[in-house]
C-alpha positions, -999 to 999 in steps of 0.1 A, spaced: -621 6 597 -644 13 567 -656 -20 551 -683 -14 525 -710 -41 523 -711 -42 485 -675 -54 481 -657 -88 484 -624 -91 502 -593 -112 503 -571 -122 533 -544 -102 516 -565 -70 520 -576 -65 484 -612 -56 476 -633 -64 445 -664 -46 432 -680 -70 406 -703 -56 380 -732 -74 362 -713 -73 329 -684 -94 342 -660 -66 349 -645 -60 384 -627 -31 400 -598 -40 424 -580 -20 450 -567 -23 486 -587 -19 517 -589 9 541 -571 -14 567 -543 -21 542 -537 15 534 -537 24 571 -511 -3 578 -489 8 549 -488 45 558 -483 72 533 -484 57 498 -458 72 475 -459 50 444 -482 24 428 -471 0 401 -497 -23 385 -499 -47 356 -503 -37 320 -536 -34 302 -542 -66 283 -523 -89 308 -542 -120 318 -538 -129 354 -549 -159 375 -564 -155 410 -535 -151 434 -511 -138 409 -491 -107 418 -505 -77 398 -483 -50 411 -469 -33 442 -477 -4 465 -447 15 479 -452 35 511 -426 56 529 -413 26 549 -423 -5 530 -433 -21 497 -462 -45 495 -472 -68 467 -507 -68 453 -525 -101 447 -553 -106 421 -585 -116 439 -601 -130 408 -588 -144 374 -592 -121 345 -577 -98 319 -567 -62 328 -589 -38 310 -578 -5 327 -554 10 351 -560 40 374 -536 63 356 -543 91 382 -523 71 407 -492 78 388 -492 114 398 -514 111 429 -506 79 447 -520 95 479 -555 87 466 -550 52 479 -548 67 514 -575 93 509 -601 72 491 -592 35 489 -627 24 478 -632 52 453 -606 73 435 -578 50 449 -589 20 428 -561 2 410 -572 -20 381 -603 -30 362 -605 -66 349 -627 -87 328 -633 -117 350 -626 -151 334 -640 -171 363 -668 -150 381 -675 -180 403 -643 -172 421 -661 -143 438 -678 -170 460 -644 -178 475 -639 -143 488 -650 -128 521 -680 -106 526 -676 -74 547 -686 -91 580 -661 -120 575 -634 -96 564 -640 -74 595 -637 -104 617 -604 -115 600 -585 -83 609 
């Protein structure tokens, strides 16, 4: 499985890319998309919504299952990946790039320290 070193990971298979300005991009891991199968629909929280770490921020629907998405860090949703509305398969094709789901302004950046690095995540699978 592809597990980029520059990301942080959750036990629920979300990833976070934190930026120096306090924003973070969130998506699901390569492992998660491979377990789900072909993604057919992505539903995520609205722009402006404030979410706490662990809150459900949406769901991913695949051919045979639906899986909730859990916020890895607390923050306010700044942007949604609108392209997933018409091209949900991007989650399968490029989970760490074009398949990102939301961008948030972190309200507690220290929470990043509670997440796994790539090596710990790889061991957890």
